[in-house]
C-alpha positions in Angstrom: 26.5 33.8 93.3 27.2 31.0 95.8 28.3 28.3 93.3 32.0 29.1 93.4 32.2 29.1 97.2 30.1 26.0 97.6 32.2 24.1 95.0 35.3 24.6 97.1 33.5 23.1 100.1 31.8 20.1 98.5 34.3 19.2 95.7 36.7 17.2 97.9 33.9 14.9 99.1 32.3 14.6 95.6 35.7 13.8 94.0 36.4 11.1 96.6 33.0 9.5 95.9 33.5 10.0 92.2 36.7 8.0 92.3 35.0 5.1 94.1 32.0 5.1 91.6 34.3 5.3 88.6 36.3 2.3 90.0 33.0 0.4 90.3 32.3 0.9 86.6 29.7 3.6 86.7 29.8 6.1 83.8 29.3 9.8 84.2 26.6 9.8 81.5 24.8 7.0 83.2 24.7 8.9 86.4 23.6 12.1 84.6 20.7 10.3 82.9 19.7 8.3 86.0 19.7 11.4 88.1 17.6 13.2 85.5 15.0 10.5 85.3 14.8 10.4 89.1 14.5 14.2 89.1 11.6 14.1 86.7 9.6 12.3 89.4 9.4 15.6 91.2 6.9 16.9 88.7 4.1 14.4 89.4 4.9 14.5 93.1 4.6 18.3 93.2 1.4 18.2 91.2 0.0 15.7 93.7 1.0 17.9 96.6 3.6 15.4 97.9 6.1 18.1 98.7 8.2 16.1 101.2 8.8 13.3 98.7 9.5 15.9 96.0 12.1 17.6 98.2 13.9 14.2 98.6 13.8 13.6 94.8 15.2 17.1 94.1 18.1 16.5 96.6 18.9 13.1 95.0 18.9 14.7 91.6 21.3 17.3 92.7 23.6 14.7 94.3 23.7 12.8 91.0 24.5 16.1 89.3 27.5 16.6 91.5 28.6 13.0 91.2 28.5 12.8 87.4 31.1 15.6 87.1 33.3 13.9 89.8 33.2 10.7 87.8 34.0 12.5 84.6 37.0 14.1 86.3 38.4 10.6 86.9 37.4 9.0 83.6 37.9 12.1 81.4 35.3 14.7 80.5 33.6 14.5 77.1 31.7 16.9 75.0 28.7 14.6 75.1 28.8 14.5 78.9 28.9 18.3 79.1 25.9 18.5 76.7 23.9 16.0 78.6 24.6 17.7 81.9 23.4 21.1 80.9 20.4 19.8 78.9 19.2 17.6 81.9 19.8 20.5 84.3 17.7 23.0 82.4 14.9 20.5 81.8 14.9 19.5 85.4 14.6 23.1 86.6 11.6 23.6 84.2 10.0 20.4 85.4 10.1 21.5 89.0 8.5 24.8 88.2 5.8 23.1 86.1 5.1 20.8 89.0 4.4 23.7 91.3 2.2 25.3 88.6 0.1 22.1 88.6 0.0 21.9 92.4 -2.4 24.9 92.8 -4.1 27.3 90.5 -2.8 30.3 92.4 0.8 29.2 91.5 0.4 29.4 87.7 1.0 33.1 87.0 4.1 33.2 89.2 5.3 29.9 87.7 4.9 31.3 84.2 6.9 34.4 85.2 9.6 32.2 86.7 9.9 30.1 83.6 10.1 33.3 81.5 12.9 34.5 83.8 14.7 31.1 83.4 14.8 31.7 79.7 16.7 34.9 80.3 19.3 33.4 82.6 19.6 30.3 80.5 20.1 32.0 77.2 22.5 34.7 78.6 24.5 31.9 80.1 24.7 29.6 77.1 25.2 32.3 74.5 28.2 33.6 76.4 29.6 30.1 76.8 29.6 29.6 73.0 31.4 32.8 72.3 33.8 32.4 75.2 34.8 28.9 73.8 35.3 30.5 70.4 37.7 33.0 71.9 39.5 30.5 74.1 38.3 31.9 77.4 38.2 29.5 80.4 37.4 29.6 84.1 37.7 27.0 86.9 35.9 29.1 89.6 33.0 26.7 89.6 35.1 23.6 89.2 36.2 21.9 86.0 33.4 22.4 83.5 32.8 21.5 79.9 32.3 25.2 79.0 32.6 28.7 80.4 30.3 29.4 83.4 29.4 33.1 83.6 28.3 33.8 87.2 25.4 35.9 88.4 23.1 36.6 91.3 21.0 33.5 90.6 23.1 30.4 89.8 22.5 26.7 90.5 22.9 26.9 94.2 20.3 29.6 94.6 17.9 27.8 92.3 18.0 24.7 94.4 17.6 26.7 97.6 14.4 28.2 96.0 13.1 24.7 95.2 13.8 23.4 98.7 12.2 26.5 100.3 9.1 26.1 98.1 8.8 22.4 99.1 9.0 23.3 102.8 6.6 26.2 102.4 4.5 25.4 99.4 1.8 28.0 100.0 4.6 30.7 99.7 5.6 29.5 96.2 4.1 32.5 94.4 6.0 35.0 96.6 9.3 32.9 96.2 8.8 32.7 92.4 8.1 36.4 91.9 11.1 37.4 94.0 13.4 34.9 92.4 12.2 35.7 88.9 13.1 39.3 89.5 16.6 38.3 90.7 16.9 36.2 87.6 16.4 39.3 85.5 19.1 41.1 87.4 21.4 38.1 86.6 20.4 38.3 82.9 21.1 42.0 82.8 24.5 41.6 84.6 25.5 38.8 82.2 24.4 40.9 79.2 26.5 43.8 80.3 29.5 41.5 81.0 29.1 40.0 77.5 28.9 43.4 75.9 32.2 44.5 77.5 33.9 41.2 76.6 32.7 41.2 73.0 33.6 44.9 72.5 37.0 43.8 73.5 
């Protein structure tokens, strides 16, 4: 929901940093993988109850996620880069939720529901992207991307806001997870309806 608006605000700064990093020789894929490995550290940190450190790691992962695209816009986007970006994003999101599940027994049912909900948003997103590419449909509302981004109530910005709130108020994670999971299903339903209209033509 907020991704398109936030992209317009942060892209100029990210693009400027991306130009400097590209000039220094850094590759977009290297930043993607480095940010992903750093982001995976959130899982053991959350499991150990180190929520402040986990919050820092999550923010650094998201910074890397923004910078890899900025570097790619300078050096030229590749299919491999787009694949690595979305793969690492989805695995990172799952790792953070798994970390909260390990942090406290009372988190586990809510975490399972949230992961179940992520499957809905992720599959509705990727399935549409495949078919949109086949039909030549493109959008730049969320910046230049490797494939079509179908929006919704819960996008990347909202997911990161959820993670940051949960790190700041870890005892409230179950409430956050149930509410956000329900919002994810609203997103999935909205995407399914949009896809139905698009595919019916």
